[in-house]
N, C-alpha and C positions, 0 to 999 in steps of 0.2 A: 503492501499500499505506499501512500504518501504523506509527507509533512509539508504543508501549504502555506506561507504565509500571505493574507491580503494587503496591500497598503492603500488607503488614500490621502491624499495629500496637496497641499499649495493651492488649494481654490479654496474651503470652505469645511470646516470639522475635519480635520485630518482625525484617523483612525487607523487602527491595524485589528486584523481578525487572523485565528490560528486555525486548521484545521488538520488532525493526525489522525489517519486512517479513516476519513469519515466520518470522525465527530468535530463539533465545533468545540474546542477547547476552552477558546478566551477569544474576546473583543472588546476593546475599549477605545474611546475616545482622548486624544491626547490632551485635551483641555481640562480632564479629571486631573491631572496632573500636573501642569502648568499653571493653573487656576486663572487661565488666560482665557475667556470664553469665547468659542467660535476659533481656538486657536490652528492656523492654516498651516503650521511649519510642518517639518518631518516629522511623524510619530514617534521620536525617538525612545520618549516613556512607554507608550503603547507596546512599542515593539517588544522593550526589554522585560514588561510584566506579561505579554503571551508566551514568550519563550521561558520565564519564568515557571509559569503556570503549566507548561507542558514538560518542565527540567528537561529541556535539549538545549543547544546550542546554535548560533548561526549557521556552523558547518552541516549541520546536521537537517539541515531544510533541503526539501527537493525540489522546490520551485517558491520564486516570491515573484508575485502578480501585483502590479498596480492596475487601478481602477479606471484608467484612461490613457488615449494615445495621444501624448503629450505634443507630436509632430503635427500632426491633425490639427489640433485646437492653435499651434504656432502659426499653421496656415491660414486657418481662418482669421487669427489676429489678424496678420499681413494684409489679406485680401481685404478685409473691410476697413484697415486703416487707408489703405490705397483708395478705396470707392470714395472715402469721405475725403481725402486729402484736399488742402493743408488743414482743414477742420479737425483733425484727430491728433495734431501734431503732439499738442500738450501730453494729452493721455496716453501716446505712443512714446514718448518720451519717460513718461514715469512706468509704464509696464516693462520697457526693454530690458533694465539692468537687472531684472530679476529673472529674467528667462535666460539671458545671455549667463548668467554666473550660473544659475541652478536647473532651471526647468527645464533648458534643452540638452541638460548633461546627467539626467535620471539615472542613467545605470550607475555612473561614475558614483552620484550621491547616495545611492541606496548602498553600494557595496560599501561606502565609507562610513555610512550609517550604521553599518553590520562590522563594523571593524574589520572591514578586509577580509572577513574571515569566511563569507558566502561567496563561493565563486563558480555555482552554476549558473542555469539559465532565469534570466530577467523576463517576464511574460508580459505584455502590455494588452490590455483588452478594452473594449471599447464603453464609453461612459456611460451609455444607457443599456449595453449590455450587462456591466455590472449591475445596474439599478433592477434590471428584469430577472437577474439570475438570483440578487436578493431576495426578491417577491417569490418566485416559481418556485426553486428548489426545496424553500423549509415548508412551502405550504403544503398543506393537507391533502392536496389534489395530485392525482395522476397524470392528468390533463387540463390544462385552462390555457386561456386566452391570456396575455400579458400586457398592461396598458402601462409606460413611464412617462412621466411629464415631470420637466424642471423648467429652469432659467436656461442653460443650454451645456451641453457635454462640449465635445468637440466642433461640431458642426450641427447636432441632431439638438432639438428642444422637445420631443416627444417620439416615442414610438410604439408600435403595435408588435406582438411577438405572440409565437405559440408553444408552450412547454407540453411536450409528450415523453412522460419517462424521463431519462437521463440527457434528453435531447432539448435543444433550445434555439427555436429558428425565427429572428427578425424578420417583419414580412413589411412594414411601410413605418415610414419617418416623415417628421416635420422638420423643415431647417432653420437655421437662424437666419435672419433675426426675426424672424417670426414666433413667435412665442407665448402660451398661456402663463407661463410661470414671472416671464420679463414683465408682461402686463400686469400680474396681480404685485409684483414689487415693484413697477413704477407707480402705480396708485398708493403703493405701501408708503414710497417715499414722497410722493406728493401729498400724504397726509401728513407726514412730520414722524414717519416711525425709521427705523433702521433698517436699510434693505439687507434680506440675507438673515434678519433675525426678530424684524417685526412684523412677519406677515401673519403669524397668530395673533397679534395683537388687533390687526384689522378684521380679522375672520370676528375676534370676540366683539370688536367694535359694531359688526353688520346688523345685529338685531336691533341698535339702536336708532336706526335710521331707516328711509323709505329708498326703495330702489327707483328713483326719479331719474337716474341719468343712464338705464337701460339701452334706451334708446338714442342716445347720445352717443355712447361708446360703440354701439352696433353701427349706426348710420359714421360715425368719424372717424373711430379709432381703428377698426378693425373690420375686416371683410371676413365673416363667419361662413364656410363652406358646410352643406349638409353633412359631410362626414368629418365634422368636428376641425378639420385644417383650418388655418387664418393665416390672413395677410395683413399687417400691421402697416398704417400708414405712417411710415418713418420721418415726415414733419413736426409730428407731435411728441417726439421721443429723440433723447440726445445719447443714450448709452452706447451707440456704436464709436461715436467721435467725440463725446465730452466728458465730462466728470458728475456729470448729473444723470437723472432716469428721464426726466421729463424737459420738452423745450420750453421758450415765449407762447407759442403756438397753441401748447397745453394750456398755460395759465390762462390764455385769454378765453380758451374754450369754456375753462371751468371758473372764471369770474376772479381771476386773482392767483398771486404767486403761491407756493406751496406752503404750508402750516411751517410754523417755524417747531422745532422739537420743544417739548415741555410748555408751550403755551397752550394755552385753553383749546380745548376740542369743541368745534362749533357744529351744527347742524349740517354744512358743507361736508365736512369730513364723514359724519356718520352716513349719510346718503350716498356719500362716493363708496364706503365702504359696504353698504347694503347692495350698492350695483353692481361692483364688480365681482362680489360673491354669489348675485344672482346669472351673471355671465360666465363665470368662473364654471357654476353648476351645468350650466346649458352647453359649455365647450365639453365637460367630461362625459354627459349624457351621451352627446353626439359620437367623441371617439370612441365609447365603450358599444355602442350599436355597429359601427364600423368593424372594431373587435370582433364582435359577435359574428359577424356576417363575413367576416376572412376567416376566422377559425371554427365557426360553428359548435366551439366549446359551451360545455356547459357552465365552467366556474371562469374567474377573472379573479388575477392577481395585478396589484398596482404597486407600483416605486415611484421615488422622486418626489423632490420637495413638494411640489402639489397633492400627492398622495397623503400629504401631512394635514389635509385641509378635511377635517372630518367632518364637517356640515356637509360640503360637497359628496363625500362618502355616503353618509346617511340616507342624502337624495337619491344617489345610486342605489344602492341596497333596496331604498321603497320603491324604484323605479320597476325593479324585476326583469331587468333585462338579462341577466343571469341568476341561477339559482342561489347562487352564493358568492360571496367576493373575499378576498384576504389580503392584509396588508401587514407588512414585517413592521414591529417597532422600529429598527432602525429606517425608515424607509428615504432619509433624505443620505446626502453626500457620506457622511460617515459609513452609511451601511452598504456604500460602494466598495468598501474595504473587505466586507464578508461577501458582497457578490461576485468579485475578483476571484478569490478563493474557490467559492462554491463552483462558480463556471469552470473553473480550470479543474477541481475534481469529476465532475460530472460531465461537463460536455467535451474538453479535449481529451481528458483521460478514459473518458466512456466509461466510468464507473457506477456500477448500478445502484438504481435509486429504488428506495420501498416505502413511500410515506404513509401507507396503510389508514389514511384517515387523519393522521393526525400532524401537528405542527412541532412533535417533540424534538427533533433536529435543533431547532432554536432555541430548546430548553428555557422556554418562557422569557426568553432576551436578557437573562441574568447570568452574564457571562464576564463580569468584571470582576475586583478584587474582593474577597472577603476577609474579613478580621476575627481571629479566634476570640473567645474570652480572655484566655492567658494574655494576649496580645493588647488588649482594651485594659484590663486591671494592670499591666506593666505602665501603660501610657498614663492611668489615672492616678497611680501611686506616685509615680515619678514627679508629677505636677502637683503632687497633693490635694485631687480635687474630691471633693464630699462626694460621696454615690453610696448607692444601695445594690445590693447584689442578690438575686433571686435564682437557684438553681432551677427552682421549681417554676417550670412553664408556666401552669395555669395560675400560679398566684402572680406572675409577672404580668399576664393579662389582664387578670383583674385589676391589679392596680393601675395598669395603663387606661382602660377604660372607665374605671372611677375616677381618673384625672379628667378625661374626655366630658365626662358627665358632669363635671364640675366645671365647664366652659372653660377648661384649659387647654391650650396650642400645645403639641405635643409632636417632637421632632421622633421619627421613627427610623431607625439605623439597623440591617441586619442582612442577613445572607449575603450573595452576591451583588455587585454594583449593576443596576442593569444599563444593557447597550442599546443608545437610541436616546432622543431627546425627552422623552415622558420618564418620571417617576412610576413605578408600577408597584410600589408597596416596599422596596429595598431600601431605597434613601428618600422617605415622604417625609412632608410635615401632614399632620392627620389631625383630625377636630370631627365634632359631633354636627353632622349634615342636618339636623333639626333646630339648631341654633339661629336665631334670626339673624343676629348682628354677626355672627361669625364671618361671612364674607368679606364685608367692608374691613374687620378687623383685622383680619389676616392680609389681607392687601395692603393696608396701610401699617400695620404695626408691626408686620412680620415680614413680610416680602417688601416693604417700600416701594409698591408700585400704583398703577391706575387702578381707582376704584371700582372701575367697569368692569376690569379682567373677570370672567369666570374660574370657577374651579369644578374640578373633575368630581364626580361621585364614585368611590369603589363599592362595589354592590356583589353579595354572594352568587354566583353564577346560578346558581338554582333558583335563585329569588327576582332573576332580573325582570321577569315579566310581569310582577307584583307592581312594580315602580314606572318601568318605561316600555312603550309602545316599541318592541323589538321581541324577535321571536328567535334571535340566537347571542351565541357570546359574544364580547368584544374584548379579548384578555388585552390589547396594546393601546387603549385608548383613543382608538381612533377612528369611531361612530358617534355620531351624535343622533339621538331618536328624542321625539316628544314626550315628556312625562305625562304617565297616565291621566285621564282626565278624573278618574276617582282619588288622586292626593291633590287636585289642585285645588285652590282657595276662591271664592267667590270676591272679587275687589270691591269694597266700600268707595262709595263716590270722593272721598279724599284721595283713596292708593289711586282710583283712576285718573286724578288730576296729575298725583304724582309722576305717574308713568309717563306724563308729557313736559314733565320739568326738564329745561334744559341742562339742569346740573344733574348731572349722572349719579350721582350719589344719592341723592333722592330718590331716583328709580331702583337701584341696587337694594336699597332697602324695605323695598315693598315685599311683603309675604307673599309669594305668588303658590305656595304647595306647603305639604307637611315636612317636605326637605327644602327648605328656602335656600340654604347656604348653596346648594349646587344647582339649583334651578335657574336656568337664565331668563332674562325679560322674553323672550318669544315661547316660553314654557317647554324647553329644551333642556338636554344635559347631554356631555361629553363622557360617556360611561366607560368605566372599567369593570369587566366580569371578572371575579377572581375567584380561582378553584384552588383545591388543596396541592393537584398535581405541578401547578406552575409556581403558586405563591407561599405555599407552606405556611410557615409562622402569621403570615400576613392574613392569609385567609382563618387561621384559628382564632387570630385578633377579633376579625369581623363578626363571626360565631359566637364569639364571647359577649361582644355588642348588643347583638340579638338576644343572647339569651337573658340580659339584663334588661334591654329596652323594647324588644319586639320588634325593633328595626334592624335592617340587614344593611344600610346604606351610612356610609362615613365620608368625611371630605379627605380627598388627596390631592394634595400638591406637591410639586418637588422640593426637594430640600435644599434651598440656595434663597437666597434675597438677589433682589433685581440687579443684573450686571456680573452675578457671580455664575462660574458651572456649579451643578449639581455636585454636594459634598462625596466625595471620594471614601478619605480616612477619618479615623476616630476624630482625630485633630482638627480636622476640617470640619466636622458637626460640631466640636465642642466651640469653635470658635463661633460658629455662626449662630450658635444657641445663646452664647453668651452677649453677641452685638443685635441679637433682636429680640423683641417681647415675647420669644418663645418661655412656655413656661415648666415644661417637663420635657426632657432627651432621655430616649431609651437608646441605649446602645448594648446591641446584642440581649444580654440578660443583667444588663446594669441598668439601673433609672438613677436619674440625675434630677434634682428640682432645684430649679433657678432661686429661691426663697434661702436656700443653703449654700448658694454660692455667693462669692464675695463681690460687692457691687463694683460694678464698671464705671469708670468717669464718662462723662459726655466726650471728652478729647480720646480717652482711649477707644468707645465705640465708635467716634468718627474717622478715626484712622483705619480700622478697620475697613467702613463701610467706604471711605475713600479711596480705597484699594481697588475698585472697583469703577468702571464707567459704567451711567444708565445707558440701557440699550432695551 
């Protein structure tokens, strides 16, 4: 068999993933180790972790696989700059040093990063092939259509493929500069959020607006074809030749310049968010229908940055174009590292694949570092940190649930760290979803982020249908579904007025269901179904919460503050715990209470918070 290291780097969310004899041994994003959000540098620390987890050395590897083809990407950049010359000169001059120094010499850079000890073949696979492989091969399906959508890879911005057994065939692509991902990012930029990290904020903002600009987008910005392909009118965009996403013509079309970051969000931004969300959903539906026509498959797998749009995924699921859909937790560029390794193992080496209706290959996407109680104890005692140890898991879970029932916010750290952008119950901040003030409290006091941002519910998989209008699991928090009518609340006239208030905080605090902290303003929720096979102790925690309350739903948000990557180590978790207004920290079998910790000065807190850029 084989030992295959997959790498994604130099664009967004660098990562490494390792397969040994057909088993995904480890995978992690570089940002978790360097504490630099969306770190795009070569994933040196992630590679070292993966090799250490497998207990192998660089020279033991059989293949190193990179997730795109840099020479093709360089060709696209040169052709684009030439097409728009001389307008793109400044952007060209900024991009070239990194290409000339590093990106055009990736084999050298990879071997150097591996200490010169790896001397075998380095394989380069297509960007969208990597995405497609990350979606199809870990899926529970023996055969499926595969749809990938993102900003841009080498030349492609979307693709349709067909996976059967161990084979993956790419059938149709959409070429740069026409891209649903770049269109969404352009409006993300125009609404004052950071490109490549603020798109999920735009999705969260959409329910507060009206889709009044849909016709304008379809009439002016894009020509949308029946098959889902689109052509963008480039006079409204600046990403080919400039340093911004949109042009002055875009400003004129939408009544003014882009919103300044951190300024007041206006109705224009809310309506733009609602509009681009509707357009994106229509593009996804049309592309999915085309994938169905091309493949005849019963199932669909999705990947690429656009596949992280869980609202569009929910719309696609309810459209019933396919019998079922599957999206991997690391659907974005980080997942390209995993896809590259999977593509080499199954497609290039023609290894046998046995999905058996299960996604067990990806191991719940819990593929990162894990820390033992002994390691945690050594850290706590060395720093003289007050703590309580509960060897008995049922007691640990009862204590945690009791804190949640007391309105406390709990940092929950256990098992292996998640691979991908979502916290899935290993590095999570949790709370009581029935608490009416918990959403605004967590946003403003714990996460230090915009008050409108929704939180996700974690729900026992067997009880998902009692709370949400969905008839299947959603283990990776990538499907949005309506909250069931039976648990919604009738709004008073005063609450109805609050729902129209320009101040988003007043809309957020309206109680809309019996689980208000996870019910968005449009009566939907971004669901994580939790089962014991994937989630272990986290499942048992929610089961204990149900035993005490009768409710199977808790809040789950990622264990980090705004601008910071999700925590990786116990040290990261403790620093985040002390810098925020979190009340309780659970580190495996240890419980720490904020009231027993030394008080931090505002200077100490500010120093920690100031080390992260807001995005």
